[in-house]
C-alpha positions as CSV (number, residue, x, y, z in Angstrom):
1,M,49.2,25.1,81.7
2,R,50.0,21.6,80.7
3,A,47.1,19.1,80.4
4,P,47.4,15.8,82.4
5,V,48.3,12.7,80.5
6,R,48.0,9.9,83.0
7,G,45.8,8.8,85.7
8,L,42.5,9.7,84.2
9,S,39.5,8.3,86.0
10,P,36.0,7.7,84.5
11,S,34.8,10.7,86.5
12,D,37.0,12.9,84.5
13,G,34.3,13.0,81.8
14,E,34.9,14.2,78.3
15,E,37.3,16.9,79.4
16,G,39.6,14.3,80.8
17,S,39.2,12.0,77.8
18,D,40.5,14.8,75.6
19,S,43.6,15.5,77.6
20,T,46.1,13.6,75.4
21,P,46.7,13.6,71.7
22,L,46.7,9.8,71.4
23,L,44.5,7.0,72.6
24,Q,45.6,5.9,76.0
25,G,47.5,2.6,75.9
26,A,47.8,2.5,72.2
27,P,51.2,2.3,70.6
28,R,52.3,5.7,69.1
29,T,53.1,5.5,65.4
30,E,56.3,7.2,64.4
31,A,55.5,10.2,62.3
32,A,56.5,9.9,58.6
33,P,59.1,12.5,57.3
34,V,57.7,15.9,56.2
35,C,60.1,16.6,53.3
36,C,58.6,15.6,50.0
37,S,55.7,13.8,51.7
38,A,52.4,13.3,49.9
39,R,50.4,15.0,52.7
40,Y,52.6,18.2,52.6
41,N,52.6,18.2,48.8
42,L,48.8,18.2,49.1
43,A,49.0,21.1,51.5
44,V,51.2,23.1,49.1
45,L,49.1,22.4,46.1
46,A,46.0,23.4,48.1
47,F,47.8,26.6,49.2
48,F,48.3,27.6,45.5
49,G,44.8,26.6,44.7
50,F,43.3,29.0,47.3
51,F,45.9,31.5,46.2
52,V,44.5,31.4,42.7
53,L,40.9,31.3,44.0
54,Y,41.3,34.5,46.0
55,A,43.3,36.2,43.3
56,L,40.4,35.5,40.9
57,R,38.0,37.0,43.5
58,V,39.7,40.3,44.2
59,N,41.1,41.1,40.8
60,L,37.8,42.8,39.8
61,S,38.1,45.3,42.7
62,V,41.3,46.7,41.2
63,A,40.5,46.3,37.5
64,L,37.1,47.9,37.9
65,V,38.8,51.3,38.3
66,D,40.0,51.1,34.7
67,M,36.8,49.4,33.5
68,V,34.5,52.3,34.5
69,D,34.0,55.3,32.1
70,S,36.8,57.8,32.3
71,N,34.3,60.6,32.2
72,T,33.1,59.8,35.7
73,T,35.4,61.9,37.8
74,L,34.0,62.7,41.2
75,A,32.0,59.5,41.5
76,D,34.9,57.2,40.6
77,N,36.1,56.5,44.1
78,R,32.7,55.9,45.5
79,T,31.6,53.7,42.6
80,S,34.8,51.6,42.7
81,K,34.6,51.3,46.4
82,E,31.1,50.0,46.4
83,C,31.8,47.5,43.7
84,A,34.9,46.3,45.4
85,E,33.0,45.6,48.6
86,H,30.3,43.7,46.7
87,S,32.9,41.5,44.9
88,A,34.9,41.0,48.1
89,S,31.8,39.9,49.9
90,T,31.2,36.2,50.2
91,K,27.4,36.2,49.8
92,V,27.5,34.2,46.6
93,L,30.6,32.2,47.7
94,H,28.8,30.5,50.6
95,N,25.5,29.8,48.9
96,Q,26.7,26.4,47.8
97,M,28.4,25.5,51.1
98,I,26.0,22.8,52.4
99,P,25.5,21.2,49.0
100,G,29.2,21.4,48.4
101,G,30.0,19.6,51.7
102,Y,27.5,16.8,50.9
103,I,28.7,16.4,47.3
104,A,32.3,16.2,48.6
105,S,31.4,13.4,50.9
106,K,30.0,11.5,48.0
107,V,32.2,12.1,45.0
108,G,35.5,13.1,46.8
109,G,37.1,16.5,47.4
110,K,39.7,16.2,44.6
111,L,37.4,16.6,41.7
112,L,35.0,18.9,43.4
113,L,37.7,21.4,44.5
114,G,39.6,21.0,41.2
115,F,36.6,21.7,39.0
116,G,35.3,24.4,41.3
117,I,38.5,26.4,40.8
118,L,38.7,25.5,37.1
119,G,35.2,26.7,36.5
120,T,36.0,30.0,38.2
121,A,39.2,30.4,36.2
122,V,37.5,29.7,32.9
123,L,34.6,32.1,33.6
124,T,37.2,34.7,34.6
125,L,38.6,34.5,31.0
126,F,35.2,35.7,29.8
127,T,35.0,38.7,32.1
128,P,36.1,41.2,29.4
129,I,33.4,39.9,27.0
130,A,30.8,40.0,29.8
131,A,31.8,43.6,30.6
132,D,31.2,44.6,26.9
133,F,27.6,43.3,27.3
134,G,27.0,45.5,30.4
135,V,26.7,45.4,34.1
136,G,24.0,42.7,34.1
137,A,26.1,40.2,32.2
138,L,29.1,40.9,34.5
139,I,27.0,40.3,37.6
140,V,25.7,37.0,36.2
141,L,29.2,35.9,35.4
142,R,30.5,36.7,38.9
143,A,27.5,34.9,40.4
144,L,28.4,31.8,38.4
145,E,32.0,32.1,39.6
146,G,30.7,32.2,43.1
147,L,28.9,28.9,42.6
148,G,32.3,27.3,41.7
149,E,34.1,29.0,44.6
150,G,31.4,27.9,47.1
151,V,32.3,24.2,47.0
152,T,36.1,24.6,47.5
153,F,36.3,24.9,51.3
154,P,34.0,22.0,52.1
155,A,35.8,19.9,49.5
156,M,39.2,20.7,51.1
157,H,37.9,19.9,54.6
158,A,36.6,16.6,53.2
159,M,40.0,15.7,51.8
160,W,41.8,16.6,55.0
161,S,39.5,14.2,56.9
162,S,41.4,11.4,55.1
163,W,44.8,13.0,54.9
164,A,45.6,15.0,58.1
165,P,46.9,13.1,61.1
166,P,45.4,14.6,64.3
167,L,48.7,16.0,65.5
168,E,49.4,17.7,62.2
169,R,45.9,19.1,61.4
170,S,46.7,22.7,62.5
171,K,49.9,22.8,60.4
172,L,48.4,21.2,57.3
173,L,45.2,23.1,57.2
174,S,46.8,26.5,58.1
175,I,49.2,26.0,55.2
176,S,46.5,25.2,52.7
177,Y,44.1,27.9,53.7
178,A,46.7,30.5,54.1
179,G,46.9,30.7,50.3
180,A,43.7,32.7,50.4
181,Q,45.4,35.5,52.3
182,L,48.5,35.5,50.3
183,G,46.5,35.5,47.1
184,T,44.8,38.7,48.3
185,V,48.2,40.2,49.3
186,I,49.8,39.6,45.9
187,S,46.9,40.1,43.6
188,L,45.9,43.5,44.8
189,P,49.1,45.3,43.9
190,L,49.9,43.0,41.0
191,S,46.5,43.7,39.4
192,G,47.2,47.4,39.7
193,I,50.6,47.0,38.0
194,I,49.1,45.0,35.2
195,C,46.4,47.6,34.7
196,F,49.0,50.4,34.6
197,Y,51.5,48.9,32.3
198,M,49.3,46.7,30.1
199,N,45.5,46.7,30.0
200,W,42.8,45.8,32.5
201,T,41.7,42.8,30.4
202,Y,45.0,41.1,31.0
203,V,44.2,41.0,34.7
204,F,41.5,38.4,34.0
205,Y,43.4,36.6,31.2
206,L,46.6,36.1,33.2
207,F,44.9,34.9,36.4
208,G,42.5,32.7,34.5
209,I,45.4,31.0,32.7
210,V,47.2,30.5,36.0
211,G,44.1,28.8,37.4
212,I,43.9,26.4,34.5
213,I,47.6,25.5,34.9
214,W,47.0,24.8,38.6
215,F,44.1,22.5,37.7
216,V,46.3,20.4,35.5
217,L,48.8,19.9,38.3
218,W,46.1,19.2,40.8
219,I,44.5,16.5,38.8
220,W,47.9,14.9,38.0
221,L,49.4,15.0,41.5
222,V,46.6,14.7,44.0
223,S,44.5,11.8,45.2
224,D,41.4,11.7,47.5
225,S,43.0,9.4,50.0
226,P,46.4,7.9,50.9
227,E,45.1,4.5,49.6
228,T,44.7,5.8,46.1
229,H,47.8,7.9,45.9
230,K,50.3,6.6,43.3
231,S,53.6,7.7,44.7
232,I,53.1,7.8,48.5
233,S,55.6,5.9,50.6
234,H,54.5,2.9,52.5
235,C,55.7,4.5,55.7
236,E,53.7,7.6,55.2
237,K,50.6,5.7,54.2
238,E,50.7,3.5,57.3
239,Y,51.4,6.6,59.5
240,I,48.3,8.4,58.2
241,L,46.0,5.4,58.2
242,S,47.0,4.3,61.6
243,S,46.6,7.8,63.1
244,L,43.0,8.0,61.7
245,K,42.1,4.4,62.3
246,N,39.7,5.0,65.2
247,Q,38.3,8.4,64.0
248,L,36.5,7.7,60.7
249,S,33.1,6.3,60.2
250,S,32.2,3.5,57.8
251,Q,28.5,4.2,57.6
252,K,27.2,5.5,54.2
253,S,24.3,7.6,55.4
254,V,24.8,11.0,56.9
255,P,23.5,11.2,60.5
256,W,21.7,14.6,60.0
257,I,19.6,14.5,63.2
258,P,22.6,13.9,65.5
259,I,24.6,16.5,63.6
260,L,21.9,19.2,64.0
261,K,21.5,18.3,67.7
262,S,25.3,18.4,68.4
263,L,26.1,21.3,70.8
264,P,29.8,21.3,69.8
265,L,28.8,21.9,66.2
266,W,26.6,24.9,67.3
267,A,29.6,26.2,69.3
268,I,31.5,26.3,66.0
269,V,28.5,27.9,64.3
270,V,28.2,30.7,66.9
271,A,32.0,31.3,66.8
272,H,32.1,31.4,63.0
273,F,29.1,33.7,62.9
274,S,30.6,36.0,65.5
275,Y,34.0,36.1,63.9
276,N,32.6,36.9,60.5
277,W,30.6,39.7,61.9
278,I,33.8,41.5,62.9
279,F,35.5,40.2,59.8
280,Y,33.0,41.9,57.5
281,T,33.1,45.0,59.7
282,L,36.8,45.2,59.1
283,L,36.4,44.3,55.4
284,T,33.6,46.7,54.5
285,L,32.8,49.2,57.2
286,L,36.2,50.3,58.5
287,P,37.4,51.5,55.0
288,T,34.1,53.5,54.8
289,Y,34.8,54.9,58.3
290,M,38.3,56.0,57.3
291,K,37.1,57.6,54.1
292,E,34.0,59.4,55.4
293,I,35.2,60.3,58.9
294,L,39.0,60.4,58.6
295,R,38.9,61.6,54.9
296,F,41.3,58.8,53.8
297,N,40.5,56.3,51.2
298,V,42.4,53.1,51.8
299,Q,41.5,51.9,48.3
300,E,43.9,54.4,46.8
301,N,46.9,52.4,47.8
302,G,46.8,48.7,46.8
303,I,49.9,47.8,48.8
304,L,48.4,49.4,52.0
305,S,45.2,47.5,51.3
306,A,47.1,44.3,51.2
307,V,49.1,44.8,54.5
308,P,46.4,43.4,56.8
309,Y,46.0,40.3,54.7
310,F,49.8,39.7,54.8
311,G,49.7,39.9,58.6
312,C,46.9,37.4,58.7
313,W,48.7,35.1,56.3
314,L,51.8,35.1,58.4
315,C,49.8,34.6,61.6
316,M,48.0,31.6,60.1
317,I,51.2,29.9,59.2
318,L,52.9,30.5,62.5
319,S,49.8,29.7,64.6
320,G,49.4,26.3,62.8
321,Q,52.9,25.4,63.8
322,A,52.5,26.6,67.3
323,A,49.2,24.8,67.8
324,D,50.5,21.4,66.8
325,H,53.7,22.0,68.8
326,L,51.6,22.5,71.9
327,R,49.7,19.3,71.3
328,A,52.6,17.1,70.3
329,K,55.4,18.3,72.5
330,W,53.6,19.8,75.5
331,N,50.7,17.4,75.6
332,F,48.1,20.2,75.5
333,S,44.7,18.8,74.9
334,T,43.0,19.4,71.5
335,I,40.2,21.4,73.1
336,C,42.6,23.5,75.1
337,V,44.5,24.5,72.0
338,R,41.3,25.3,70.1
339,R,40.0,27.5,72.9
340,I,43.2,29.4,73.4
341,F,43.6,30.2,69.7
342,S,40.0,31.1,69.3
343,L,40.1,33.4,72.2
344,I,43.1,35.2,70.9
345,G,41.8,35.3,67.4
346,M,38.4,36.7,68.4
347,I,38.9,38.9,71.4
348,G,42.1,40.5,70.0
349,P,40.4,41.9,66.8
350,A,37.5,43.0,69.0
351,V,39.7,45.1,71.2
352,F,41.5,46.8,68.3
353,L,38.2,47.4,66.4
354,V,36.8,49.3,69.4
355,A,40.1,51.2,69.7
356,A,39.7,52.3,66.0
357,G,36.6,54.2,67.0
358,F,38.4,56.2,69.6
359,I,41.6,57.4,67.8
360,G,40.3,60.7,66.6
361,C,41.5,61.7,63.1
362,D,44.8,59.7,63.1
363,Y,44.4,57.6,59.9
364,S,47.8,56.1,60.3
365,L,46.8,54.6,63.7
366,A,43.5,53.5,62.1
367,V,45.5,51.5,59.5
368,A,47.7,50.1,62.2
369,F,44.7,48.9,64.2
370,L,43.1,47.4,61.1
371,T,46.3,45.5,60.4
372,I,46.6,44.2,64.0
373,S,43.0,43.2,64.1
374,T,43.2,41.3,60.8
375,T,46.5,39.7,61.8
376,L,45.2,38.5,65.2
377,G,42.2,36.9,63.4
378,G,44.7,34.5,61.8
379,F,44.8,32.6,65.1
380,C,41.3,31.3,64.5
381,S,42.7,29.2,61.7
382,S,44.0,26.9,64.4
383,G,41.0,27.4,66.6
384,F,37.3,27.0,65.7
385,S,38.0,27.0,62.0
386,I,39.3,23.4,62.0
387,N,37.4,22.1,64.9
388,H,35.1,20.4,62.5
389,L,37.8,17.8,61.8
390,D,38.3,17.3,65.6
391,I,34.6,16.4,66.3
392,A,33.7,14.6,63.1
393,P,36.4,13.9,60.5
394,S,34.2,11.8,58.3
395,Y,31.7,14.7,58.0
396,A,34.0,17.7,58.2
397,G,33.0,19.0,54.8
398,I,29.3,18.9,55.7
399,L,29.9,20.5,59.0
400,L,31.9,23.3,57.4
401,G,29.1,23.8,54.9
402,I,26.6,24.2,57.8
403,T,28.8,26.6,59.8
404,N,29.7,28.7,56.7
405,T,26.1,29.0,55.7
406,F,25.3,30.7,59.0
407,A,28.6,32.7,58.9
408,T,27.6,34.4,55.6
409,I,24.7,36.1,57.4
410,P,26.9,38.9,58.9
411,G,28.0,39.8,55.4
412,M,24.4,40.5,54.4
413,V,22.9,42.1,57.5
414,G,26.0,43.7,59.1
415,P,26.4,46.6,56.6
416,V,22.6,47.2,56.7
417,I,22.6,47.5,60.5
418,A,25.7,49.8,60.4
419,K,24.1,52.1,57.9
420,S,20.9,52.4,60.0
421,L,23.1,53.2,63.1
422,T,25.0,56.0,61.3
423,P,22.4,58.4,59.8
424,E,24.5,61.4,60.7
425,N,27.8,59.7,60.1
426,T,29.4,60.9,63.3
427,I,32.3,59.4,65.3
428,R,30.0,58.6,68.2
429,E,27.6,56.6,65.9
430,W,30.6,54.7,64.4
431,Q,31.8,53.9,68.0
432,T,28.4,52.2,68.5
433,V,28.8,50.1,65.4
434,F,32.3,49.0,66.4
435,C,31.3,48.2,70.0
436,I,28.4,46.1,68.8
437,A,30.6,44.1,66.4
438,A,33.2,43.6,69.2
439,A,30.5,42.5,71.7
440,I,29.2,39.9,69.2
441,N,32.7,38.6,68.7
442,V,33.5,38.4,72.4
443,F,30.2,36.5,73.0
444,G,31.1,34.0,70.3
445,A,34.5,33.5,71.8
446,F,33.2,32.6,75.2
447,F,30.3,30.5,73.8
448,F,32.9,28.4,71.9
449,T,35.1,28.2,75.0
450,L,32.2,26.9,77.1
451,F,30.6,24.4,74.7
452,A,33.2,23.2,72.2
453,K,34.8,19.8,72.3
454,G,38.1,18.4,71.0
455,E,37.2,14.7,70.6
456,V,35.4,12.8,67.9
457,Q,31.7,12.7,68.8
458,N,29.9,9.4,69.1
459,W,27.4,10.2,66.3
460,A,30.4,10.6,63.9
461,L,31.5,7.0,64.5
462,S,29.8,3.9,63.1
463,D,30.7,1.9,66.2
464,H,30.2,4.8,68.7
465,H,33.7,4.3,70.2
466,G,35.6,7.5,69.6
467,H,39.3,8.0,69.4
468,R,40.0,10.8,71.9
469,N,42.5,13.1,70.2
């Protein structure tokens, strides 16, 4: 299944123009070394940044068990479960996505991402004080943290538009964003250990301090672009700049109308919406299914809760390496790789989610299917998740803001629809919920496959001559 590299005719259309990673006839710049490179240092620092960010997000779900009144006995599990689902939801996180993407394009991703995580870390330090004032103060504090978190992903996409060579995008972005999964994996059991041996307040103090330390390193070591980096080698700078030479736009204004009319963008929107529908089903509804139907509460075991996220983290890292290997060594086209990885990352979880509804009362198998579903979802990190950079590197942060805004809808309406479909809480009703989520995901996968593109769109270039990557 190797894409052709030579002999393209004008009649080949856009598919043909996307068949090779580099511009036809252009000299291929030798890749700069990976070890100790500025671009991979950025990826590692971003990895730890998202690690801290997600640790700050999920620590409440564990600490809350010790925060509630010890007199509430029978209601403890239900109360902590509901609060954990609320804090794990990204309803607040994505409220600032579109403004975040626009601001990042104007002021640069370094400061926006840095201060976004710093603000979240500082506010986390005040969580014990807010808890003393009551639930209302705690909700307001978490909402403010969400505002800081909401700008981080568009800011990171905006930075990678200047830093990631086309043939290394999958690797660099999968490394940086995989920190979110590992942050969940480690913070869940670690927060439990801290609560057990110390005090629940230390969960917020320790993670908050780590966030501040990360911010100092980020501001000291990172630059918005290779041109402004203090210690980047000349070889690496030339490699990055030459690889992006024909992909970036010099126009100052944002082409909003062409962006909103772009079918490849809406292909990402549909895929992201569909993927998040099944993601939130796995995140919020399957634990409820296992507790209410299978009589097993996955929240009782922090390590077990973290296993699916560990699988997703591992899959993200490996899929990023595989995707760029297919492009660089096997000459797979960009769109071919994005389609393959999106299909695996969306149809795979759909299959195992449906299977979870037909396993009877075997909770061990339910946990296995949950882990497999979440793990396979990691393939999407090298699929539609980074396609924004393929079609419009100069506006990647803005595009991510748009797609993420639509992608937050499933987190709000999905649980409501599921509740209305399960009035009697029977297995047959839950099978309907899972089949609907799976069908939406499969539809999104095929819609992306049909309408996505892998080359820079004309509207994303000031001279309307795109570099076909």
